[in-house]
N, C-alpha and C positions, 0 to 999 in steps of 0.2 A: 685486310688490304685488298681492294678490288682493282683488277687490272683489265684494261682494254688493249687488245693487241691488233695492230695493223701490220700485215706482212704477206708473205707468200712462200709456197714451197716447203721443202723439208726443214729448212732452217727455222721458219716461223713455228712449225709444229714442235721442233726440239726446244725452242725457247718457251713456248706455252707449257709443255710438259715439265720442263725444269722449274718453272715458276709454280706450277701446281704442286710439284714435289716439295717445294719450299714452303708450302702452306698458304699460298696466295690463291685468290679466286679469280678465274677468268670469266668476266661478265659479258664479254662481247668480242667479236672478231670482224675485221674487214680484210677481204682478200679478193683477188681477181675472180671473176665468175668462172673462168675455165683455165685449165693449164695451157701454157703456151703451145700453139700448134693444134689444139683440140677445138672442136666446133659442135659437139653433140651435147647440148644442154640437158637432154633427157637421160644421159648416161652419167651416173655419179663418178665413174672412172675418169671422166673428162674434167671433173671439177678440180679446182686448185686444191692442193693438199690441206691447207689450213681450213678451207671451207669444208672439205670432207671430214676433217678431224672434229670440227665444231658441231656438225649436224647430229651425230648420234649422242652427243653430250648435252643436247638442248641448249647450246650456247648461241645466242642470236648472231646471225651473220649479215654483213652488208657488203655489197659490191664496192671494192675500194675505189673504183672509178667514180662512185657517187657519194663517197663519204663526206658528210658535213657534220656540223656541231649537233644537229638534231638527232643524229644516229648514235651519239654517245649517251648511254643511259645515265640517269642520276646516280650519284654515289661512287663514281669512278675516282680512284685516288691517283693512279698512274696510267698514262697511255704509253705503250711500248711499240716502237716501230722496229720490226724485225724483217729486214729485206723488203721494206715497203717503198714502192715507187709512187705512192699517193702523196700529194702535197697536203700537209695538215696545217690549215690556216689558223690565224690567230683565235678566231671564235671556237674552232674545234679544240685547239690546245687548251683553251681556257676552261673546257669542261672537266679537265683533270684537276683535282683539288691540290695535288702535290707537285706533279711534274709530268712533262712529256719528254721522253728520252728515245734515242735511236742509236743503232750500231752502224759504224762505217769501217770497212776493212782496209784501213790505212792509218798511218800515224798523222792524223789531222794536225795542222792544216794542209799537209801534203796530200796530193791526189784527191782533191774534192771532185765529185762527179760520180756517175753511176757505174763506170767501168774502171774503178780504181785498181782492181787486181790485174786486169789485162794490161793497164798502163804500167803497173809495177813490173810485170814480166817483160813488157816491151822495152822499158827503159833500163832493164838489167839491174834493178835495185838489189842490193845484197841484204838489206834490212827492211822489214816492213812491220806491220803490227795491226792492232785494232783499237778503235776509240769508241767510247760511249759518250754521247754529248746531249745537251739540252737543245731541243728543236726550237728554232727561231724562224723569222721571215726569210733569212738568208740560207741558201742551200749548204748544208754541211758546215756551217760556220758558227754554230752556237757554242757556248762554253763547255769545256770538257768535264766529265764526271769521273772518267776512268780511262786509262790508256796503258797498253803493254806492247812491248816490241818483241819481235822474233827474227831470227835469221832466215833468209830464203834458202831452202835446201837446193843444192845443185840439181839441175835437171827438172826443176819444178815447172809445171804448166799452170795456167790460171785455174783450171779445174782442180788439180791436185792441191795447189796451195790453199784454195778455198775449202775443199772437202776435208783435208787432213789437218789443217792448221787454223785458218782464220775463222771458219764456222764454229768449231769447238771453242775457240777463244771468245767469240762473240756471245755464245750461250753463257759462258762463265762470267764474262764481264757484265752482261745485262743482269744476270742473277745477283751479282755483287752489288751493283748500283741500286737495284730494287731493295735489297736488304739494307743498304746504307740509308736509303730514303725512309724505309719503314722504321728504322731506328733513329730517325730525325738527324741523320748525318747527311747534309747536303753539300756536295762539292761542285763548284763552278769555277773552272780555271779558264780565263779568256784565251782564245787562240791567238797566236802571234801572226798578224796579217802580213808582216814583212816576209814570212816564210810561205805564205799561201800559194798553192798551185791549183790550177783547174784544168782538167782534161775533158773534152767532150766525149759523149758516148761513141764508141767505135761503130762505124757504119751508118751513123746518123748525120744529117746536115748540121753545120755549125749552129750553136745556140747563142742567142744574144743574152749576155750576162752583164747588165750595166753595173752591178756592184763590183765587178772585177776589172772594169776599164780603168786604165791608168789616169790619174788626176794630174793637174799641173804640179810639177816638182817631183814626179815619179818617173821611173824608167821601166819600160817593158822589155823583158829578156826574151828573145826569140827562142823557139824550140818547143818540143812537145809539152813541157811543163808549164810554159807561159807564166812564169813567176813574175810577181810584182815586187820590186825592191825600192825602198826609199833611197833617194840620192843622199 
């Protein structure tokens, strides 16, 4: 089973190593060119961790900002998005013979968006979890392949919740779904759009998300969750 991984940071490396330990072959990686806040291309210590991990293993690397279908080699079975902020378009996803999957640190369809954990803490959620889903044209909206909940420990910060709970859960769930797909077990559970919430990235200007705009006959609920409920 050949895996292409798009991601960044320690989480992407943990996922790649877990998949290798499971007997799968990583045939390519897409990651940011540099770590956040770094600017020295000539210094490998400035490279993103997934890029640094791929280099000594002779795994082809592509800057995730430039990732296109042509960068996915022939023979890829599954594309795995592990903390990837690169949009994987339809032609790119089609390069995977079996599936393109990603991990989101929330109980989708709740907390769609890139700052899901920070919104979980901000909103005082007592329960959260992780979701592996099939990537589609709509952000974080594809059918679910695996999902698991956990209670938010008292006193959690976004950093501790990710590091101690949601990141390890993501490694385990992605490994499980890859194993399911390798065994020809394909799970696709549609997300319930009546429960969907979208939060913008904190510190970023508002995003235009036409797929989440209320249509005639629907009601928009004000507040940070911005849920859409059918009347």
